[in-house]
SERO-4910 file (N, C-alpha, C, O; in steps of 0.05 Angstrom, whole numbers):
BEGIN
 pado doro    nc1    nc2    nc3   cac1   cac2   cac3    cc1    cc2    cc3    oc1    oc2    oc3
  Met    A   2313   3369   1668   2329   3379   1689   2357   3366   1689   2359   3342   1689
  Leu    A   2377   3382   1689   2404   3374   1688   2416   3369   1716   2414   3386   1733
  Thr    A   2426   3345   1720   2437   3338   1746   2468   3338   1745   2481   3338   1724
  Asp    A   2479   3339   1769   2508   3339   1771   2520   3312   1761   2542   3311   1750
  Leu    A   2504   3290   1764   2512   3265   1755   2515   3264   1725   2534   3252   1714
  Glu    A   2496   3277   1711   2499   3278   1680   2524   3294   1672   2538   3286   1654
  Lys    A   2529   3316   1687   2553   3332   1680   2578   3316   1686   2597   3317   1670
  Ala    A   2578   3301   1708   2601   3284   1715   2605   3262   1694   2628   3257   1686
  Gln    A   2583   3250   1684   2585   3228   1665   2597   3239   1638   2613   3226   1625
  Ile    A   2589   3263   1630   2599   3275   1605   2630   3280   1609   2646   3274   1592
  Met    A   2636   3292   1631   2664   3298   1636   2681   3273   1639   2704   3273   1631
  Phe    A   2670   3252   1652   2684   3227   1655   2689   3214   1628   2711   3203   1623
  Lys    A   2671   3216   1610   2675   3205   1583   2698   3220   1569   2714   3207   1556
  Leu    A   2699   3246   1572   2722   3261   1561   2748   3254   1574   2769   3250   1561
  Ala    A   2748   3252   1601   2772   3246   1615   2782   3218   1610   2806   3214   1608
  Arg    A   2763   3199   1607   2772   3172   1602   2785   3169   1574   2803   3153   1570
  Lys    A   2776   3186   1555   2788   3186   1529   2812   3205   1526   2822   3210   1504
  Asn    A   2820   3216   1549   2842   3235   1551   2839   3260   1533   2857   3268   1520
  Asn    A   2815   3271   1534   2809   3295   1519   2812   3320   1536   2793   3332   1546
  Trp    A   2837   3327   1540   2844   3350   1556   2858   3370   1537   2874   3362   1520
  Gly    A   2852   3396   1540   2865   3417   1525   2856   3417   1496   2833   3420   1489
  His    A   2876   3413   1479   2871   3414   1450   2863   3387   1437   2859   3385   1413
  Arg    A   2861   3367   1455   2850   3341   1445   2821   3340   1450   2812   3338   1473
  Tyr    A   2805   3342   1429   2775   3343   1433   2761   3319   1420   2773   3304   1404
  Asp    A   2737   3316   1428   2720   3295   1417   2695   3308   1405   2685   3328   1416
  Arg    A   2684   3298   1384   2661   3309   1370   2635   3304   1387   2633   3283   1401
  Thr    A   2617   3323   1386   2592   3321   1402   2575   3297   1392   2558   3287   1406
  Glu    A   2579   3288   1367   2562   3266   1357   2569   3239   1372   2554   3220   1370
  His    A   2591   3239   1388   2597   3215   1403   2583   3216   1431   2588   3198   1447
  Phe    A   2566   3236   1436   2554   3239   1461   2522   3238   1457   2507   3252   1470
  Lys    A   2514   3222   1439   2485   3220   1433   2467   3211   1455   2443   3218   1456
  Arg    A   2478   3195   1474   2462   3184   1495   2454   3205   1516   2436   3200   1532
  Phe    A   2467   3228   1516   2461   3249   1535   2440   3268   1523   2445   3282   1504
  Glu    A   2416   3267   1536   2394   3284   1526   2398   3313   1528   2390   3328   1510
  Asn    A   2410   3322   1550   2414   3351   1556   2443   3359   1550   2454   3375   1565
  Leu    A   2454   3350   1528   2482   3356   1523   2486   3386   1518   2506   3398   1529
  Asn    A   2469   3399   1503   2473   3427   1498   2472   3444   1524   2488   3462   1528
  Glu    A   2453   3438   1541   2451   3452   1566   2475   3447   1584   2484   3466   1597
  Ala    A   2485   3422   1584   2508   3415   1601   2533   3429   1590   2549   3439   1606
  Thr    A   2537   3430   1565   2561   3441   1554   2560   3472   1559   2582   3484   1564
  Lys    A   2537   3485   1558   2536   3514   1564   2543   3518   1594   2559   3536   1600
  Glu    A   2532   3503   1611   2539   3506   1640   2568   3501   1646   2581   3517   1659
  Leu    A   2579   3479   1635   2607   3472   1641   2626   3492   1628   2647   3497   1640
  Ser    A   2620   3503   1605   2637   3522   1593   2637   3549   1608   2657   3564   1609
  Lys    A   2613   3556   1619   2612   3581   1636   2630   3578   1660   2642   3597   1668
  Leu    A   2631   3553   1672   2649   3549   1695   2679   3548   1687   2697   3551   1704
  Gly    A   2683   3545   1661   2711   3544   1651   2723   3516   1650   2746   3513   1645
  Trp    A   2705   3496   1656   2715   3469   1657   2715   3456   1630   2730   3437   1626
  Leu    A   2700   3466   1611   2698   3453   1585   2706   3473   1563   2698   3497   1564
  Ile    A   2720   3463   1544   2728   3481   1521   2713   3471   1497   2714   3447   1491
  Ile    A   2699   3489   1483   2683   3482   1460   2698   3492   1435   2704   3515   1432
  Tyr    A   2703   3473   1416   2715   3479   1391   2695   3479   1370   2683   3458   1364
  Lys    A   2688   3502   1357   2668   3503   1335   2684   3502   1310   2698   3521   1302
  Lys    A   2682   3479   1296   2694   3474   1270   2672   3476   1248   2648   3479   1254
  Gln    A   2681   3475   1223   2662   3480   1202   2641   3458   1201   2618   3463   1197
  Asn    A   2648   3433   1205   2630   3410   1202   2621   3397   1228   2603   3380   1227
  Phe    A   2632   3406   1250   2626   3393   1276   2633   3412   1299   2645   3433   1296
  Ile    A   2624   3403   1323   2632   3417   1347   2648   3398   1364   2639   3376   1369
  Gly    A   2670   3406   1374   2688   3389   1391   2687   3398   1420   2683   3422   1426
  Leu    A   2691   3379   1438   2691   3384   1467   2716   3374   1479   2726   3352   1473
  Ala    A   2728   3389   1497   2752   3381   1511   2751   3393   1540   2738   3414   1544
  Leu    A   2764   3380   1559   2765   3389   1587   2789   3409   1588   2809   3406   1574
  Asn    A   2784   3430   1605   2804   3450   1609   2826   3441   1630   2819   3433   1652
  Thr    A   2851   3441   1622   2873   3430   1638   2878   3448   1663   2889   3439   1683
  Glu    A   2870   3474   1661   2874   3492   1683   2857   3485   1707   2863   3493   1729
  His    A   2835   3470   1703   2817   3463   1724   2816   3433   1729   2796   3422   1739
  Lys    A   2838   3419   1722   2838   3390   1723   2833   3379   1751   2818   3360   1754
  Lys    A   2845   3390   1771   2841   3380   1797   2811   3383   1807   2800   3365   1819
  Thr    A   2800   3406   1801   2771   3411   1808   2754   3392   1792   2735   3380   1804
  Ile    A   2758   3388   1767   2743   3370   1751   2743   3342   1760   2722   3329   1763
  Val    A   2767   3331   1765   2770   3304   1776   2756   3301   1803   2743   3281   1807
  Glu    A   2758   3321   1821   2744   3320   1847   2713   3319   1842   2699   3304   1856
  Phe    A   2704   3335   1824   2675   3336   1818   2665   3309   1808   2644   3300   1816
  Ile    A   2680   3298   1789   2672   3271   1778   2672   3250   1800   2653   3234   1802
  Glu    A   2694   3250   1816   2695   3229   1838   2674   3234   1859   2666   3214   1871
  Lys    A   2666   3258   1864   2645   3263   1883   2618   3253   1874   2602   3243   1890
  Asn    A   2613   3256   1848   2587   3249   1837   2586   3220   1827   2564   3208   1824
  Met    A   2609   3208   1822   2611   3180   1813   2632   3166   1831   2654   3161   1821
  Pro    A   2627   3161   1856   2647   3151   1874   2658   3123   1866   2680   3115   1875
  Tyr    A   2643   3108   1850   2652   3081   1841   2675   3082   1821   2687   3061   1815
  Ile    A   2683   3105   1811   2706   3107   1793   2729   3121   1805   2747   3130   1791
  Lys    A   2729   3123   1831   2750   3138   1846   2777   3127   1839   2782   3102   1842
  Gly    A   2795   3144   1831   2823   3136   1825   2826   3127   1796   2848   3119   1788
  Ala    A   2805   3128   1780   2807   3119   1751   2817   3140   1734   2827   3134   1712
  Ile    A   2815   3166   1742   2824   3188   1726   2851   3198   1736   2856   3201   1760
  Lys    A   2869   3202   1717   2896   3211   1724   2900   3239   1714   2922   3251   1718
***
């Protein structure tokens, strides 16, 4: 079962590394997340996550059009990092 906390943790990892728009990170760097495929599908349906399908890997980035909503979602589910994302 996928929780909002797991989604927030995935997005926080991308935001912390400044992976917005065309700056993406490979899915192999998210091995600790068991439900990564399910989470990426849900977040991309919302329009919050951009998936880059390359020949040798799949890249993930946060959508800059929904930056305010994404930051609010992360801070709501992970209140201890409030103000860490710019």
